[in-house]
VOMI-584782 format. One record per atom (N, C-alpha, C): residue in one letter; x, y, z. Coordinates in steps of 0.2 Angstrom, whole numbers, padded with zeros to 4 digits, always signed. Layout:
REM VOMI-584782
AXYZ/...
REM end
This chain:
REM VOMI-584782
X+1763+0593+0019/X+1765+0588+0015/X+1759+0585+0011/X+1761+0584+0005/X+1756+0581+0000/X+1754+0574+0002/X+1748+0572+0004/X+1747+0565+0006/X+1749+0560+0000/X+1749+0562-0006/X+1751+0557-0011/X+1758+0555-0011/X+1762+0558-0007/X+1769+0556-0006/X+1770+0550-0001/X+1764+0549+0003/X+1765+0544+0007/X+1762+0537+0004/X+1766+0534+0000/X+1764+0529-0005/X+1767+0522-0003/X+1771+0522+0002/X+1774+0516+0004/X+1771+0513+0010/X+1768+0507+0010/X+1765+0504+0016/X+1770+0501+0020/X+1771+0503+0026/X+1776+0500+0031/X+1773+0497+0037/X+1777+0493+0040/X+1774+0490+0047/X+1779+0493+0052/X+1776+0495+0057/X+1780+0497+0063/X+1779+0491+0068/X+1785+0488+0070/X+1785+0482+0074/X+1788+0484+0080/X+1786+0480+0086/X+1789+0482+0092/X+1791+0475+0095/X+1796+0476+0100/X+1799+0471+0103/X+1795+0469+0109/X+1793+0462+0109/X+1789+0460+0115/X+1793+0454+0118/X+1793+0453+0125/X+1796+0447+0128/X+1792+0441+0126/X+1795+0436+0125/X+1792+0429+0123/X+1795+0425+0129/X+1791+0424+0134/X+1793+0419+0139/X+1794+0412+0137/X+1800+0409+0140/X+1801+0402+0138/X+1800+0398+0145/X+1800+0392+0144/X+1798+0387+0150/X+1804+0387+0155/X+1810+0389+0153/X+1816+0389+0157/X+1816+0396+0161/X+1822+0397+0164/X+1823+0404+0167/X+1824+0409+0162/X+1826+0408+0156/X+1828+0413+0152/X+1822+0416+0148/X+1822+0422+0146/X+1817+0425+0142/X+1820+0427+0135/X+1816+0427+0130/X+1819+0429+0124/X+1814+0435+0121/X+1815+0438+0116/X+1810+0443+0114/X+1809+0442+0106/X+1804+0444+0104/X+1802+0443+0097/X+1799+0450+0094/X+1800+0451+0088/X+1797+0457+0085/X+1790+0456+0082/X+1785+0459+0084/X+1778+0458+0082/X+1776+0464+0078/X+1771+0463+0073/X+1768+0469+0070/X+1764+0473+0075/X+1765+0479+0075/X+1761+0484+0080/X+1756+0488+0076/X+1758+0491+0070/X+1754+0496+0066/X+1757+0496+0059/X+1752+0497+0055/X+1754+0498+0048/X+1752+0505+0046/X+1757+0509+0043/X+1756+0516+0041/X+1758+0517+0034/X+1756+0522+0031/X+1759+0525+0025/X+1765+0529+0026/X+1770+0529+0022/X+1776+0533+0023/X+1779+0535+0016/X+1782+0541+0017/X+1787+0543+0011/X+1794+0541+0013/X+1797+0538+0008/X+1804+0535+0009/X+1809+0540+0005/X+1815+0541+0009/X+1820+0545+0005/X+1827+0542+0008/X+1831+0542+0003/X+1838+0540+0005/X+1841+0546+0008/X+1845+0545+0014/X+1848+0551+0017/X+1855+0551+0016/X+1859+0546+0018/X+1866+0545+0017/X+1869+0538+0017/X+1874+0537+0015/X+1878+0531+0015/X+1885+0532+0019/X+1887+0528+0023/X+1893+0529+0026/X+1897+0522+0026/X+1903+0522+0025/X+1907+0516+0026/X+1912+0516+0032/X+1913+0511+0035/X+1918+0511+0041/X+1920+0504+0041/X+1926+0503+0045/X+1929+0497+0045/X+1928+0494+0052/X+1925+0488+0052/X+1923+0484+0058/X+1926+0477+0058/X+1930+0475+0063/X+1933+0468+0063/X+1936+0467+0056/X+1940+0471+0054/X+1944+0471+0048/X+1940+0470+0042/X+1934+0472+0042/X+1929+0471+0036/X+1926+0478+0035/X+1925+0480+0029/X+1922+0486+0027/X+1915+0485+0027/X+1912+0489+0031/X+1904+0489+0032/X+1901+0495+0030/X+1896+0494+0026/X+1892+0500+0024/X+1886+0501+0028/X+1884+0507+0030/X+1878+0509+0033/X+1874+0514+0029/X+1868+0512+0028/X+1864+0516+0024/X+1858+0519+0028/X+1857+0525+0028/X+1851+0528+0032/X+1846+0530+0028/X+1840+0528+0030/X+1834+0530+0026/X+1829+0534+0030/X+1826+0539+0027/X+1821+0543+0031/X+1814+0541+0029/X+1810+0539+0034/X+1803+0537+0033/X+1799+0543+0036/X+1795+0546+0032/X+1790+0552+0034/X+1783+0549+0035/X+1780+0549+0041/X+1774+0547+0042/X+1769+0552+0045/X+1763+0551+0045/X+1758+0556+0049/X+1760+0556+0056/X+1759+0561+0059/X+1761+0562+0067/X+1756+0557+0071/X+1760+0553+0075/X+1756+0549+0080/X+1760+0550+0087/X+1757+0553+0092/X+1760+0554+0098/X+1763+0548+0101/X+1760+0542+0101/X+1762+0536+0104/X+1768+0534+0101/X+1770+0535+0095/X+1776+0533+0092/X+1782+0537+0095/X+1781+0544+0096/X+1786+0548+0098/X+1788+0547+0105/X+1783+0544+0109/X+1784+0543+0116/X+1787+0536+0117/X+1788+0531+0112/X+1790+0525+0113/X+1798+0525+0113/X+1801+0520+0117/X+1808+0520+0117/X+1811+0517+0110/X+1816+0520+0107/X+1818+0519+0101/X+1821+0511+0100/X+1823+0509+0105/X+1826+0502+0105/X+1820+0497+0105/X+1814+0499+0106/X+1808+0494+0106/X+1804+0494+0100/X+1807+0499+0095/X+1803+0500+0089/X+1807+0499+0083/X+1804+0496+0078/X+1808+0495+0071/X+1803+0496+0066/X+1805+0496+0059/X+1801+0497+0053/X+1802+0490+0049/X+1797+0488+0047/X+1798+0482+0042/X+1795+0484+0035/X+1799+0484+0030/X+1797+0486+0023/X+1799+0481+0018/X+1795+0477+0015/X+1797+0473+0009/X+1802+0468+0012/X+1800+0464+0017/X+1804+0459+0020/X+1811+0461+0024/X+1812+0468+0024/X+1818+0470+0027/X+1816+0474+0033/X+1821+0474+0038/X+1819+0477+0045/X+1824+0483+0045/X+1822+0488+0048/X+1826+0494+0049/X+1825+0496+0056/X+1831+0498+0059/X+1832+0500+0066/X+1831+0508+0066/X+1826+0510+0070/X+1825+0517+0071/X+1831+0520+0075/X+1834+0525+0072/X+1839+0529+0076/X+1837+0536+0078/X+1832+0538+0075/X+1830+0545+0078/X+1822+0546+0075/X+1818+0549+0080/X+1812+0551+0078/X+1811+0559+0079/X+1809+0562+0074/X+1809+0570+0074/X+1802+0573+0071/X+1800+0577+0075/X+1794+0581+0072/X+1797+0588+0069/X+1799+0588+0063/X+1803+0593+0060/X+1800+0600+0061/X+1793+0601+0060/X+1790+0607+0060/X+1787+0609+0066/X+1788+0605+0071/X+1785+0606+0078/X+1777+0608+0077/X+1774+0605+0072/X+1767+0606+0071/X+1763+0600+0072/X+1766+0595+0074/X+1762+0588+0075/X+1758+0586+0069/X+1761+0587+0063/X+1758+0584+0057/X+1762+0578+0054/X+1768+0578+0055/X+1772+0573+0052/X+1778+0571+0057/X+1780+0565+0056/X+1786+0562+0060/X+1791+0560+0055/X+1797+0561+0056/X+1802+0559+0052/X+1806+0554+0056/X+1806+0547+0053/X+1810+0542+0057/X+1816+0540+0053/X+1822+0542+0056/X+1828+0540+0053/X+1830+0533+0055/X+1831+0528+0050/X+1832+0521+0051/X+1838+0518+0047/X+1841+0513+0050/X+1846+0510+0046/X+1844+0502+0046/X+1846+0499+0040/X+1844+0492+0039/X+1848+0488+0044/X+1844+0483+0047/X+1847+0478+0051/X+1850+0472+0047/X+1856+0471+0049/X+1859+0465+0045/X+1860+0459+0049/
REM end
């Protein structure tokens, strides 16, 4: 991959528990790492949910390989880019060469 294609600065955010004074705990999303990424639109899909048409847009973020990201549970990691958050649905090392990771993500609404 041409390093010049990694031109979007994104933040990887992870979920951390935020203990409250009562019995209940909540979680918050905190910035974990900033990385450079290539962004590509993959697909859009529409579906009906609760009698409303909902649109789902998947975006591919390609970043340099980092083993720690590949090992982290998907539900604990998101992407923040330009005030929007994206839920990661898949992490893939496409070439199996440990050079880049492709993160498939959908915007959190």
